[in-house]
LOZATI-546828 format. One record per residue (C-alpha): z, x negated, y; residue number from 1. Coordinates in nm, 2 decimals, padded with zeros to 4 digits. Example, Ala and Ser with C-alpha at 12.3 -4.5 7.8 and 13.67 -1.06 7.14 Angstrom:
MIMI|zz|xx|yy|nr
MIMI|00.78|-01.23|-00.45|1
MIMI|00.71|-01.37|-00.11|2
//
This chain:
MIMI|zz|xx|yy|nr
MIMI|00.00|00.00|00.00|1
MIMI|-00.09|-00.15|00.34|2
MIMI|00.13|-00.17|00.64|3
MIMI|00.08|00.13|00.87|4
MIMI|00.24|00.19|01.20|5
MIMI|00.56|00.01|01.09|6
MIMI|00.37|-00.31|01.18|7
MIMI|00.37|-00.19|01.54|8
MIMI|00.73|-00.07|01.51|9
MIMI|00.94|-00.33|01.35|10
MIMI|00.75|-00.62|01.20|11
MIMI|00.77|-00.85|01.49|12
MIMI|00.71|-01.17|01.30|13
MIMI|00.48|-01.46|01.32|14
MIMI|00.27|-01.33|01.03|15
MIMI|00.27|-00.96|01.10|16
MIMI|-00.07|-00.97|01.26|17
MIMI|-00.22|-01.09|00.94|18
MIMI|-00.07|-00.79|00.76|19
MIMI|-00.15|-00.52|01.01|20
MIMI|-00.49|-00.35|00.98|21
MIMI|-00.52|-00.15|01.30|22
MIMI|-00.31|-00.33|01.57|23
MIMI|-00.20|-00.67|01.67|24
MIMI|00.17|-00.74|01.67|25
MIMI|00.35|-00.99|01.91|26
MIMI|00.45|-01.31|01.72|27
MIMI|00.81|-01.39|01.66|28
MIMI|00.93|-01.67|01.88|29
MIMI|00.98|-02.00|01.70|30
MIMI|01.35|-02.02|01.82|31
MIMI|01.42|-01.67|01.67|32
MIMI|01.53|-01.54|02.01|33
MIMI|01.68|-01.19|01.95|34
MIMI|01.49|-00.92|02.12|35
MIMI|01.40|-00.56|02.05|36
MIMI|01.02|-00.50|02.04|37
MIMI|00.92|-00.29|02.34|38
MIMI|00.79|00.05|02.28|39
MIMI|00.87|00.06|01.91|40
MIMI|00.75|00.36|01.73|41
MIMI|00.87|00.47|01.39|42
MIMI|00.74|00.77|01.18|43
MIMI|00.95|00.91|00.90|44
MIMI|00.77|00.91|00.57|45
MIMI|00.54|00.62|00.65|46
MIMI|00.56|00.32|00.42|47
MIMI|00.51|-00.05|00.45|48
MIMI|00.48|-00.35|00.21|49
MIMI|00.64|-00.66|00.35|50
MIMI|00.79|-00.98|00.22|51
MIMI|01.17|-00.99|00.22|52
MIMI|01.21|-01.26|00.48|53
MIMI|00.97|-01.09|00.72|54
MIMI|01.17|-00.77|00.68|55
MIMI|01.49|-00.96|00.77|56
MIMI|01.33|-01.11|01.08|57
MIMI|01.21|-00.77|01.19|58
MIMI|01.56|-00.62|01.20|59
MIMI|01.67|-00.57|01.56|60
MIMI|01.99|-00.73|01.68|61
MIMI|02.25|-00.54|01.88|62
MIMI|02.62|-00.54|01.94|63
MIMI|02.82|-00.31|01.71|64
MIMI|03.06|-00.04|01.81|65
MIMI|03.29|00.17|01.59|66
MIMI|03.40|00.39|01.87|67
MIMI|03.42|00.75|01.76|68
MIMI|03.37|00.68|01.39|69
MIMI|03.50|00.93|01.14|70
MIMI|03.39|00.93|00.77|71
MIMI|03.37|01.31|00.78|72
MIMI|03.08|01.28|01.03|73
MIMI|02.87|01.18|00.72|74
MIMI|02.88|01.49|00.50|75
MIMI|02.87|01.40|00.13|76
MIMI|02.85|01.46|-00.16|77
MIMI|02.62|01.75|-00.16|78
MIMI|02.42|01.93|-00.44|79
MIMI|02.08|01.93|-00.27|80
MIMI|01.89|02.07|-00.56|81
MIMI|02.16|02.32|-00.66|82
MIMI|02.16|02.20|-01.03|83
MIMI|02.54|02.17|-01.05|84
MIMI|02.54|01.79|-01.01|85
MIMI|02.62|01.65|-00.66|86
MIMI|02.47|01.33|-00.52|87
MIMI|02.75|01.12|-00.67|88
MIMI|02.68|01.25|-01.02|89
MIMI|02.30|01.23|-00.97|90
MIMI|02.33|00.85|-00.90|91
MIMI|02.56|00.80|-01.20|92
MIMI|02.31|00.98|-01.42|93
MIMI|02.02|00.79|-01.28|94
MIMI|02.18|00.45|-01.33|95
MIMI|02.31|00.50|-01.68|96
MIMI|02.19|00.24|-01.93|97
MIMI|02.28|00.49|-02.21|98
MIMI|02.28|00.85|-02.08|99
MIMI|02.60|01.04|-02.10|100
MIMI|02.63|01.40|-02.22|101
MIMI|02.64|01.66|-01.94|102
MIMI|02.89|01.94|-01.98|103
MIMI|03.00|02.23|-01.76|104
MIMI|03.03|02.15|-01.39|105
MIMI|02.83|01.83|-01.45|106
MIMI|03.12|01.68|-01.64|107
MIMI|03.00|01.35|-01.81|108
MIMI|03.10|01.23|-02.15|109
MIMI|03.00|00.89|-02.30|110
MIMI|02.73|00.68|-02.15|111
MIMI|02.70|00.31|-02.05|112
MIMI|02.66|00.15|-01.71|113
MIMI|02.65|-00.20|-01.55|114
MIMI|02.82|-00.26|-01.22|115
MIMI|02.62|-00.50|-01.02|116
MIMI|02.90|-00.58|-00.78|117
MIMI|03.12|-00.75|-01.04|118
MIMI|02.90|-00.78|-01.35|119
MIMI|03.12|-00.54|-01.55|120
MIMI|03.00|-00.30|-01.82|121
MIMI|03.15|00.05|-01.79|122
MIMI|03.17|00.32|-02.06|123
MIMI|03.36|00.59|-01.86|124
MIMI|03.19|00.76|-01.57|125
MIMI|03.52|00.84|-01.41|126
MIMI|03.57|00.46|-01.36|127
MIMI|03.27|00.45|-01.14|128
MIMI|03.23|00.49|-00.76|129
MIMI|02.90|00.55|-00.60|130
MIMI|02.87|00.32|-00.30|131
MIMI|02.66|00.33|00.01|132
MIMI|02.52|-00.03|00.00|133
MIMI|02.53|-00.03|00.38|134
MIMI|02.87|00.14|00.43|135
MIMI|02.90|00.46|00.63|136
MIMI|03.12|00.28|00.89|137
MIMI|02.86|-00.01|00.91|138
MIMI|02.58|00.25|00.95|139
MIMI|02.77|00.41|01.24|140
MIMI|02.82|00.07|01.40|141
MIMI|02.45|00.00|01.36|142
MIMI|02.30|00.31|01.52|143
MIMI|02.41|00.62|01.32|144
MIMI|02.66|00.71|01.60|145
MIMI|02.35|00.84|01.79|146
MIMI|02.21|01.03|01.49|147
MIMI|02.22|01.41|01.44|148
MIMI|02.46|01.55|01.19|149
MIMI|02.16|01.63|00.96|150
MIMI|02.04|01.27|00.98|151
MIMI|02.39|01.14|00.89|152
MIMI|02.41|01.38|00.59|153
MIMI|02.06|01.27|00.47|154
MIMI|02.18|00.91|00.49|155
MIMI|02.50|00.97|00.30|156
MIMI|02.31|01.15|00.02|157
MIMI|01.99|00.95|00.01|158
MIMI|01.85|01.00|-00.34|159
MIMI|01.49|00.92|-00.23|160
MIMI|01.56|00.55|-00.20|161
MIMI|01.73|00.42|-00.52|162
MIMI|01.84|00.10|-00.35|163
MIMI|02.06|00.29|-00.10|164
MIMI|02.32|00.42|-00.34|165
MIMI|02.47|00.23|-00.64|166
MIMI|02.72|00.31|-00.91|167
MIMI|02.98|00.04|-00.94|168
MIMI|03.33|-00.01|-01.06|169
MIMI|03.59|00.16|-00.84|170
MIMI|03.77|-00.17|-00.81|171
MIMI|03.48|-00.36|-00.67|172
MIMI|03.40|-00.08|-00.43|173
MIMI|03.75|-00.09|-00.30|174
MIMI|03.72|-00.47|-00.25|175
MIMI|03.40|-00.43|-00.06|176
MIMI|03.53|-00.13|00.15|177
MIMI|03.34|-00.11|00.48|178
MIMI|03.26|-00.48|00.50|179
MIMI|02.91|-00.59|00.60|180
MIMI|02.70|-00.85|00.41|181
MIMI|02.85|-01.14|00.62|182
MIMI|03.20|-01.04|00.50|183
MIMI|03.15|-00.94|00.14|184
MIMI|02.89|-01.00|-00.14|185
MIMI|02.88|-00.93|-00.51|186
MIMI|02.89|-01.18|-00.79|187
MIMI|02.65|-01.46|-00.73|188
MIMI|02.39|-01.35|-00.99|189
MIMI|02.35|-01.02|-00.81|190
MIMI|02.35|-01.16|-00.45|191
MIMI|01.97|-01.15|-00.41|192
MIMI|01.95|-00.80|-00.54|193
MIMI|02.22|-00.70|-00.29|194
MIMI|02.04|-00.87|-00.01|195
MIMI|01.73|-00.68|-00.09|196
MIMI|01.91|-00.35|-00.10|197
MIMI|02.08|-00.42|00.23|198
MIMI|01.76|-00.52|00.40|199
MIMI|01.57|-00.22|00.26|200
MIMI|01.84|00.03|00.37|201
MIMI|01.87|-00.12|00.73|202
MIMI|01.49|-00.11|00.76|203
MIMI|01.45|00.24|00.61|204
MIMI|01.70|00.39|00.84|205
MIMI|01.62|00.19|01.16|206
MIMI|01.96|00.03|01.18|207
MIMI|02.04|-00.28|01.38|208
MIMI|02.23|-00.59|01.28|209
MIMI|02.47|-00.81|01.47|210
MIMI|02.41|-01.18|01.53|211
MIMI|02.64|-01.30|01.25|212
MIMI|02.49|-01.05|01.01|213
MIMI|02.13|-01.16|01.10|214
MIMI|02.22|-01.53|01.05|215
MIMI|02.37|-01.46|00.71|216
MIMI|02.07|-01.25|00.60|217
MIMI|01.84|-01.54|00.70|218
MIMI|02.05|-01.79|00.51|219
MIMI|02.06|-01.58|00.20|220
MIMI|01.69|-01.49|00.23|221
MIMI|01.60|-01.86|00.23|222
MIMI|01.77|-01.90|-00.11|223
MIMI|01.63|-01.58|-00.27|224
MIMI|01.27|-01.51|-00.39|225
MIMI|01.06|-01.39|-00.10|226
MIMI|00.96|-01.07|-00.30|227
MIMI|00.73|-00.82|-00.14|228
MIMI|00.92|-00.49|-00.06|229
MIMI|00.78|-00.15|-00.03|230
MIMI|00.99|00.05|00.22|231
MIMI|00.95|00.41|00.32|232
MIMI|01.10|00.50|00.66|233
MIMI|01.35|00.78|00.66|234
MIMI|01.36|00.81|01.04|235
//
């Protein structure tokens, strides 16, 4: 899939012009000076294919603020398709290595899961948490404070992007809490996967990063495969 208007919107990098097919994009300054691209335009539903490191460079940098944050401003977990299983259960079912049995009220029995945060195998669904890779508080700090209630609900229950939500052990989720990627990361073998998830989520939802976060993303990106990502914009 080729890059569409996302090239004009967020991919302000030194190689973006070679990827775009309909418009030129300003080159990223060699000193990585942090600026937002003027006149950025994002269209929900459009998709782009871009290497990991370019996606990292394209993330806008801004100061963070947690003023006014309340977890209840992100309504979750909902049952969007009215099948009796809410978002949390849908993620647990989707990520099962061995599918559990589904009982009344979407109760789950049996099954097998792998928690990427701590490398632990889990055989009891009740021992799992479903985590927002970019925590709700971090999302608020990074732009969600200006979103509508509907947008925050969509973010908190995003089943359309499987890299946004992840089933992990409750213990590892508590350890992570609302820390960003500069403050907490999973076991080393899963760091590159986590970096990819973080970058995809921030790009998909049009979130900013702070300076420390950007530097950590760059450092990690330099050590991880520069895989090509396909990202569909949510907003």
